[in-house]
C-alpha positions as CSV (number, residue, x, y, z in Angstrom):
1,M,-31.7,29.3,17.7
2,H,-29.3,30.3,14.7
3,V,-29.6,30.1,10.7
4,F,-27.1,27.7,10.5
5,P,-27.4,26.0,13.9
6,D,-24.7,22.9,12.6
7,I,-21.8,25.7,12.0
8,P,-20.0,26.6,15.2
9,M,-19.7,30.6,16.0
10,A,-16.3,31.5,17.0
11,N,-15.7,33.8,20.3
12,K,-15.3,36.9,18.2
13,T,-18.5,36.3,16.6
14,K,-20.2,35.6,19.3
15,F,-18.6,38.8,21.3
16,Y,-20.0,40.9,18.3
17,R,-23.5,39.3,18.3
18,Y,-24.0,40.2,22.2
19,V,-22.6,43.6,21.5
20,A,-25.0,44.0,19.0
21,L,-27.9,42.3,20.7
22,L,-27.3,44.5,24.3
23,S,-26.9,47.8,22.4
24,H,-29.9,47.5,20.3
25,L,-32.0,46.7,23.4
26,A,-30.4,49.5,25.4
27,L,-31.2,51.7,22.5
28,L,-34.9,50.6,22.3
29,L,-35.1,51.1,25.9
30,W,-33.3,54.7,26.1
31,V,-35.1,55.9,23.2
32,A,-38.3,55.0,24.5
33,N,-37.4,56.4,28.1
34,W,-36.1,59.7,26.5
35,Q,-39.0,60.4,24.0
36,L,-41.6,58.7,26.5
37,L,-41.0,60.0,29.9
38,V,-37.9,62.6,29.9
39,T,-38.7,65.0,27.1
40,K,-41.8,66.8,27.7
41,E,-40.8,70.0,25.6
42,H,-42.0,69.3,22.2
43,A,-44.9,66.7,23.8
44,Y,-45.4,64.3,20.5
45,S,-48.2,62.3,20.7
46,V,-47.5,58.4,22.0
47,P,-48.2,57.1,18.4
48,F,-46.2,59.4,16.9
49,V,-43.1,58.5,19.1
50,V,-44.0,54.8,18.6
51,L,-44.1,54.8,15.0
52,I,-41.3,57.5,14.5
53,Y,-38.5,56.4,17.1
54,L,-39.5,52.9,18.1
55,M,-40.7,51.1,14.9
56,P,-37.7,50.9,13.2
57,L,-35.8,49.6,16.3
58,L,-38.9,47.1,16.7
59,L,-38.4,45.8,12.8
60,P,-35.0,43.9,13.1
61,L,-35.3,42.6,17.1
62,H,-36.9,38.9,16.1
63,G,-34.0,38.5,13.4
64,I,-31.2,40.3,16.0
65,L,-32.6,37.9,18.8
66,R,-32.2,35.0,16.7
67,G,-28.7,35.9,15.7
68,K,-29.5,36.1,11.7
69,A,-26.3,37.5,10.0
70,Y,-28.6,39.0,7.2
71,T,-30.8,40.8,9.8
72,H,-27.9,42.4,11.5
73,A,-26.5,43.6,8.1
74,W,-29.7,45.4,7.2
75,A,-30.5,46.8,10.7
76,N,-27.8,49.0,9.9
77,F,-29.8,51.2,7.7
78,F,-32.2,51.7,10.3
79,I,-29.4,52.8,13.0
80,L,-28.3,55.6,10.8
81,F,-31.4,57.7,11.4
82,Y,-30.6,57.4,15.3
83,F,-27.0,58.2,14.5
84,L,-28.3,61.4,12.5
85,H,-30.9,62.0,15.0
86,S,-28.4,62.4,17.9
87,I,-25.5,64.7,16.3
88,T,-28.7,66.7,15.1
89,V,-30.0,67.0,18.9
90,L,-26.4,67.4,19.8
91,Y,-26.0,70.2,17.9
92,A,-29.3,71.9,17.9
93,V,-30.7,71.2,21.9
94,P,-28.1,72.0,24.7
95,A,-31.0,71.1,27.2
96,E,-30.8,67.4,25.8
97,R,-27.1,66.8,24.9
98,V,-26.7,64.4,27.4
99,Y,-29.4,61.9,26.3
100,A,-28.4,62.6,22.5
101,A,-24.4,61.8,23.7
102,V,-26.0,58.2,24.9
103,E,-27.9,57.9,22.1
104,L,-24.8,58.2,19.7
105,V,-22.8,55.8,22.0
106,L,-25.6,53.2,21.6
107,A,-25.9,53.6,18.0
108,V,-22.3,53.5,17.1
109,A,-22.1,50.3,19.3
110,M,-25.3,48.7,17.7
111,F,-23.6,49.5,14.0
112,T,-20.3,48.1,14.9
113,G,-21.5,45.1,16.5
114,C,-24.2,44.5,13.4
115,C,-21.3,45.1,10.9
116,V,-18.8,42.9,12.3
117,F,-21.0,40.3,13.4
118,A,-22.8,39.8,9.9
119,R,-19.2,39.7,8.5
120,L,-17.9,37.1,10.6
121,R,-20.9,35.0,10.5
122,G,-21.5,35.4,6.8
123,R,-17.5,34.1,6.4
124,E,-18.2,31.3,9.0
125,C,-21.4,30.2,7.3
126,G,-19.3,30.5,3.5
127,L,-21.9,33.4,2.5
128,G,-18.9,36.0,2.0
129,I,-17.8,37.4,-1.3
130,G,-14.5,36.7,-2.3
131,K,-11.9,38.7,-3.5
132,L,-12.8,40.8,-6.4
133,K,-9.7,39.5,-8.8
134,D,-11.1,36.2,-8.0
135,E,-14.6,37.0,-8.5
136,M,-13.8,38.7,-12.0
137,E,-11.4,35.6,-12.6
138,R,-14.4,33.2,-12.4
139,E,-16.9,35.4,-14.5
140,K,-14.6,35.7,-17.2
141,Q,-14.0,31.7,-17.6
142,H,-18.2,31.3,-17.3
143,F,-18.2,33.9,-20.4
144,E,-15.4,32.3,-22.1
145,Q,-17.0,28.7,-21.8
146,R,-19.8,29.8,-23.9
């Protein structure tokens, strides 16, 4: 179910949609497994882990499952947290470098999938912004008509 069901989706667009979707689900499962089951050193409470580590991934889940380009675009803001978290753990916690490396790969895959899907799908649906010189020319004509 897509926002524009009557507009066909190109194979390249579908590929990046599935990259974003699969990496999102994998990141959700990976972070939950890592923070709730594997790591016992810092022993965060379950509500804390759910709120800080899992909730940001759950918020865009519905829109990503439905293939909404706008949701894919804004979900990237949440992915930056996981990117920074993985880089920090890679540097600061030698015992958890493998877990952080997997998180980094999944975060980069999701970021890439979401960016490219949102861009391609937006163009397919006619929602893209034109070239800057064309936009400036339209604005100039609009204000000169007044």
